[in-house]
N, C-alpha and C positions, 0 to 999 in steps of 0.2 A: 560544632560537628563531632559525632563519633571517629572512634576510630576508625584510620583508613583499612577499606577492606578489601579484598582479592576477587575479582569477578569477572568470569567467564561467561562470553556471550555467544550461543549458538545458534544453529538455525539458518541460518543465510547464506547468501552464496559468499558473501563480506562485503568488504568497506574500502574504498569508497565505494558507496552506491551508485552500480551500475546496471542496477536489476530492477527494483520496485519497493515496496513497502516494508518490509520487514528489513530489507537495508536499508532503508532511510531510516528507520525507526533504531537500528543499531546504530549507526552513524552518529544521530544526536544525543542518543543514552551516553555512546562511548566517549564522546569526546566532550559531556557536560559530566561527567562523571570523573573523569580524570581533573579536569579543573578544580571538582571539589575536594581533590585528593586521593582519590581512590587508584588503586591500579585497574588497568583493565586489559584484557584481552580479547580478541576478537578472532573467531575461525573463520578462515576465508576458505575457498575453493581452490586448488591446488593452479585449476582455468582462469584464476582472477587475472586480469593485466595487469592491477597493482602488485609485484611481487617482493616487495621489500619487508623484513621485519618490523617495523616502526612504522606508523600515521599519526602524524601530529601529536605524538606522548601514548596515542592507543600501540600496545603489543601487538603483533597479526602472526598467526598458528595458522601455516599453510597445510590443509591438509588434500591427500589423494581423493580426487572427486573423478570418479568415471563415466557419470552421466552422459558424458558427450560419446563415450562410445556405448555404453547399456544401458540409454535412454531412462526412464522415470525409475529402473532399479536401481539404478548408479547412486541416488538419493540416499538409499540406504545404506550402502556400502562407505557414503563419504558421511552419514551420521554417526555409521559406527565408529569410525577414523576417528570422529571430532570427540566423542564422548570416551573413545579409547585413549586418547590423549586426555581428555578430562581428569581422567581419576586419577593422572599422574601428579597433578597442577596443585593440591592445596586450596582450593579454592575457598571462599568461606561462602560465597553465593555462584551457580552455575545456572544464568539467566538461558533460559529457551524458550525462542521464537517459533513459536507454532509446534504442533505435535504428530504432521504428518508420519513420518522416518523415526522420527526421533521415540516414540513413544514404545515401539515393537520393542528398542534394545533398555527396556526402564530398568529388568533387572542389571545391568551392567551400569546403571546411570552412578557416580561415586556416592559413597554412602555418609563421607566426612564433610558434606557442606551440603546447604538447601537449594534445590531443585525446584527452581519457579519456572513455571510454564506458562507463557502467552498465547490463552486456546486461540488464538485466531476465531475465524468468524464461519462455524460450521459446514466445513470444506465439502461433507460428503453431499450438501444440497448442490453442488457445479453439476451444470447440466453437459457440462463438457467430457464426465466421466459415466461408464457405464456401471450396469447395475453392481457390479462386484468389485470395482472399484470405491464404489458409494459404500457397499457393504465392510468393505475392510478401513474405509476412513471414519465409519461410524464406531467401530472397532477399535481404530487407534484413539481416537478421541475420548473412549471410555476409558483406555490404558490411563492417560495424559491424566485424567479427571482423578481418577484414582489414587494413581499414584505419586502427582506433584505433591510437594510441601506447602509450595503457595501456589495458584489459580491467578492469574492476572484475564480481564476481560476487555475489550476497548469499547463496547457500548452496554448500555443499560439491558436491554434485548438481550442479547449474550450471557450478561451476569444473571437475569429471572431463568434463562433457558438452562444454565449450567445447574443451578439451585435447585429447577423443579424436577431437571432428570435425573441427577447425579446424590443430587443432595450436598451438594460444596460451593460453599462461602468462595466467592472469587472478589479480589478487589477491582475496581471498576477503574482502569487507565485508560485515556482515549491516546489518539495520536495527535502528533502535534505540528502546526505547520510556521515556514519562517515568516514575516510579513514582503510582501515585496515592493518596495520604496522608489525601483531605479529605472524608468519606466524609457526605453526611445525609440521612436518609430523607424530607427535606422532597418530594426530588425525585422518589422514583416513586410518591410521594404526589401530587401535580400529574399525573398520567398514571393516578393512581386503580389502582394499583399497590402491593400489601404487600411489605414489604421479605421475600426471597430467597421469594418463593412466586411465581414465574413464570418463561417459558425467553424466550430474544430472539435476534435474531440481529443483527448489522450487517453490510451488502453491498449493493454494487450489483447493481442486477436485472439479473443476467446468467444466462443458464444452465447455466455452467458453476459458478456457485457454488452450484448442488443446492438450492437454493431452496425449488423444486416439493417435491423429495425431503421434504426435512425438513417442508413444511407437511402433507406426505401423512402421514409418521409422527408426525406430531402429533397429525392425526385421527384415525388409526387407533387411538392410544392411549384414546383417547376420556375424555382427560384434562378435567378442569375449571381447571385454573389458566392464566390468560391466557397468550399468546405475544406479544411484542413485536418486530414489524418492524422494521427503522431501513433508510433508503436510499430515495433518489429514484424513484417510481415513475410518472415521468410517460412515461419509454422504452416501447416495445411491448412488451416481454417483463415490466415492473411495470404496464402497464395490464391486461395480460393476468392476472399473477396476482392484480389488484384484484375483476375481475370475476370470474373463477374462483373465488376462495375469500374474498374480501372479507364475504362473508353470513354467514362462520363465525361464531358468536358468541363463539368466545374469541381468533380471530386479530385482533392490531390493527397494519395498517400505517400508521405514524407518521409516514412521510414522512422527507427526510433530516432530520437535526440537526447542525449545525456548533459549537454551544458544547461545548466537552470537558469543561467543569463535568458540564453534564445527562450528556452518554452516558457520561462515565466513573462516575457514580453509577449511573446504570440497568443497566451493565456489574456494577457492583460488588453490589449488592443482589439482582440475580439468582438462581434457581434453579439453571439449567445455562444457558451459554452454548454457543450451537453457531455451526460455524466449521464452513461445506461446502465453502471452495474447493479447488480439485483440482489447477490449474495454477499454475508461477512456483515462485520459491524462498521467501525468509523473507517471508512475508506482514504487513505492517504491523497491519492490526486485527488479527491473532491475536496479534500481541505485545502491543497495548495493552491484549487482554481479560485474556491474564495478567499486566502489569501493574497493572489493575486486581482483582486477588484473583479473578477470575472461576474458577468452576469450569466444564472447557471439555468437549466431544463435540463433535470433530472426524472428517471424511472420512478413511478408512482410506487415505492414502497417504504414502509417502517423505518430500514435503517437509515436511506436517503432522510425522511421528515424528520425525523430523530433531531438530527443536526441543521436541517436548514429551513425546518417549520416552513414561517411562511413565505420566506425569501427567497423564495424562485420559483419556476414555472415547474409545472409536475405531468410524465406523459405515460401512456402505457401502448399506443398501438402509433403505426404508422401516418392513419388519418391525423391525431395530436398533434404528431412530430408537425407536418405538411399546414395545421392550421397555425401552430407556434413560428415556424418560417414565416409563413404572411402576413402574420400578424405585425409583425415587430418591424418597427423602420430604424429608433433610434435605444442607442443604449443608454440616454444619459437622462430621460426621461425616468429611468426604473435604479435611481443611484440611491435611494432608502433603502433599497433591499441589498442591492452589494454594501452599504454602510455600515447594515443591521450584521452582515455576513462576516464583515472585517472587524467588528466588533467582537463575536462570539470567537473570533480566532484569539483575540487580545486575552480573552476572559475565560475561555477553556480550552483551548487548542495550543496555549503557546509552549515549546520545548521545556524551557525552563521550569514551570509549574510541573510537566507532567516526569521530567528528571528526578525533581523532588520526592511525587509521589513513589515512585519506583525505591527512592532511597531509603525512604522511610518502610517501604511493605520489609525492604532487605534488612532494615536494623531490626522490624520489628520480628522479625521470622527467625532472628539470628539470639534475639532476647528470651 
């Protein structure tokens, strides 16, 4: 191995992961890079429940994050605080996960290290943003693409887009997932669910994840099997969904669950797992479902199809969802599809391979 590198990771709310995809990425990369002999610092929001300065050998830096008081603008202050700290640290590599608010401070990025930017998945396409926010996000994306020393794209679709739009080469490195091997049917029982006899979705409660379309399709199917919905419902869209559909007897809004063992067992024992995301590259929650041997119905788009190929059902409207639900009796008859998806996790989406790919980018960028 090359000599030990000093690596900072910013752009997330922090680790251990209590939030989403980039946090999961930061957690897995940081732990494995430390195992490979590198020194790693991860930036955490001061609001994160984990308050120590070390987590399993990873250094944690707590930065002031006023997002809970100021809303979205607080993210800019938090990123500014992280970048200000990074300038003093003498890193070899600063890995920035996402660009949304980091890129505005590009003139403050430390000059004595390589700034590697994971370009995320065309954030400006998200329907939750108004046209002014979308315009800003495109601008932020261009700043990151132009000013990053090296760019990372998490899918070939994003890689091609960056090359066509900005003439910038990027390293295509996907996300990863851990194969799930410890099923216990006690967990679905805790939620009053029968193994392989319920539908589910895990998602942030946001319009572009097509949760409402999936709910409407389920209701239209007339199915008596329960539908489990995992995700925090305290935001405005989540509140709207609960108020509008919460009285439907089959729908179970179970809130957010952060215990990986519970969530993975629920995925494993579902009859059909819905994935409604249609913006972005390689989606971490989709890979996690594949790694749990879930049978998947995914929104019909290029990002999902690149990953799942023929090993999933696809939908683009409520009617198709209702048909899928009505037409499915057992999961076992689709064992080839689930086995193929497990094979993809082993071959393309495992964290050790992904960590090696990032390490290679770091070393080459310094050469």
